[in-house]
N, C-alpha and C positions, 0 to 999 in steps of 0.2 A: 732551284736545281741543286745547289750546294747542300741545302738542308736535306733533300732527298737522298743524295749520295752518302751523306753522313749516316742517315738512318739505315740505308742498305748495308753499309760497312759495319755498323754496329750489330745488325741482325746476323750477318755472316761471320762475324768474328767470334772466337772462342770466349765463353763466359765462364769464369771460375765456378759460379753457383749453378748446379745442374737445373734448378728450377727457374733460372733467368729472372729472379726477383731482385737480385743485388749484384754488386761487382766486387764483393769481398770474398776471399777464400772461405769455403765451407769447412766446418770441422770434419774430422774423419767420420765415415759412416758409422752409425750405431747399429750394433747387432740387435735386431728386434725379436729374434727367435729365442729369447731367454725370459725367465719369469720377471714380471713387473707387477706393480700394484693393481693393474686391471685384470690379472688372471684370477679366475675363481679357484676355490679350493679343489674342485674336481679337476680342473685343468692342471693344477700343480701336482696333484696326486698321480694322474695319468702320465704326466711328463716324467716324474721320477721313475715310474714303472717302465716307460719306454727307454729312458736313458740306460737303465740296468739291462733291459732286454737287448738294446743295440750293442752294448759292450760285449755281451755274451755271444751275440750272433755275428759280430764283426761289421755291423752297419755303421755308416757315417752320419753324424748330425750335420745338417746343412745350415750355415749361417744365413741370415736374411738378405745379405747382399753378396754379389758374385765374386768379389775380389779374392775370396779365400779358396776358390776352386778354379783358378785360371786354366789349369790343364784340362778341365772338363768343359768349361763354358766360354772359352775364347778360342777362336780358330787359330791354328798355327799360321804365323806370318802376318797376323793382324798388326796394324800400325799402332803407335803409342796412343794416338787419339782414340782409336777404337777401344783399347784396353782401358783408358781413362773413363770413357762413357760406360763401359760394362761395370766398372767398379762402383759406379753410382746408381746402378740399376737395381731396384728392389725386386725380390721374387714375388712379392705381393704389392698391390697398389698401396700407397701410404698418403693419400690425400687427406685422410682423417688422422690427425696427429695424436689425439688424446688416448692414453693407455686405456684399453678396454672398450673404446668406442667403436672400433671397426674390426679388422681382422687381427686376431691374436693367434699365433701359430708357431709350430716347430716341426721341422721336416727331417726325416731319416731316410737314408737311401743305401741300397746295395747295387752298384752298377753291374758287377758280374752276374748277379741274379736278375737284373732288369726289373727291380722292384723298388717301390717307394711307399713310405707311410707318412701322412701329414696329420698331425693333431691340431685342431683349429677350434677357436671359440669365436662366435659371431656376435658382435656388439650391437647396441641399440641403434646406431646410425645406419645399420644395414637392414632396417625394417622394411617389409613390403606390406602385406596385410597386417593389421594390428596384432602385435605380439608374435609375429612370425618373420623369419628371415626372408628377404627378397630372393626370388628365383635367380635374378642376375648375380647376386652375391654367391649363391651356390655354384652357378656357372663359372664365376671367377675362381673360386676355390678349385674346381675341377680342372679348368683350363690351365691354371698356374701349376698345379701339381703334375698333370700329364706333361706339360711343356718342360718343367724342370727335369723330369725323368728323360724326356726325349733329348734335351740339351746335353745331359750327362752321357747318354749313349752315343749320340751322333754329332755333337757340335751344334753349330747354328741351325735352327729349324724355325719354321713358322707353322701355325695352325692352319690346316686346309679344311678340316671338317670336325665338328664336335656334335655328337648326338647324346642327349641326356633324357633319361626316363626319371621323372620326379615321382617317387612312390609314396612318401610320407612327408607332411609339412615339418619344417624345422623351427621349433620355438627359439625366439631370441635368447641369447646368452647360453645356448646349448654348446656342449663340447662334443665335437665330432671327430671321427677317425676315418680318414680316407686311405684306402688300400689301392695303389696303382701298380700296374704291371705291363710289361712289354709283351705284346702278343706275337708280333713278327716284324722283321725288318727286310723289306724287299727293295733293293736298289736305294733310291733316295727317299722311299716312303717308309714311315714308321707307323705301325698300328698299335695303339695302346688301349687299355681299358681300366676301369676303376669301379670300386664299390664304396659308397659313402654310408658309414654306420654311425650310430650314436656311440658315446664313449665306452659303453659296456659291451658293444658288439651284439646287441639283441634286436635293434630296430634298423632295418635297411631303408635309408631315406632316399637314395638315388643310385642309379647305375648309369655309366656313361662309356662311350667309346670315342676315340679321337684319331684322326689321321694327321700326321705331321710330315712336312716336306723338308728334307735336308738341303742346304745350299748356302749361298751368301748373297748379300745385297751389294749391288754395284750402281754407281751413278754415272749417267751419260751427260757430260757437260755440254755436249753439242745440242742434244734435244731437251736438256733440262728435266729428264725423267729418270726415275729409278727402276731397277730391274732385279728381280729375285731369280737366281738361276744356279 
């Protein structure tokens, strides 16, 4: 019984490492949305072009972790524990640590215009059919980009519906440019859409729409259940 109580206390206690693999403090989050050795020359070239374009248009480059945009991505009144968890949350999954192996990306956003652009390179670990990116990786790119824009516009949101039309296969190591836009905001509902192009903007690989619901997560200690509302 004592051993079980200790295990439960350990599970419920705060752990400095967000991945729960160790009990040592983790180093500050690394901004992954900057050039690294895994970026192709085309990715670097388009990145330079988008940086210049964003400066001219007044768009913001979004770091890969949320702590740099607390005013947009953390609800007012959130506790310190919530803010700490948000600081360690990646905009893209990072289970694949090798540079160039998974998602390589950089995101630009204009909240007043309700628009977002994401430049992304899909690595070999995201393979579906031989030589092609997995459809789930494309869905992740779309869901993350739409969700990032929805978070910036409305605060905490969850995906309620995601509809994707896959138009052209995406070769691995392709550089893609996703254009996302807010269609309308009705009460707690946000309707967004996006087009996924190749880096040159000549081939449309996918189109998608998403419905996101604004709200916050609460935990009922009596029932042991969470609720989004």
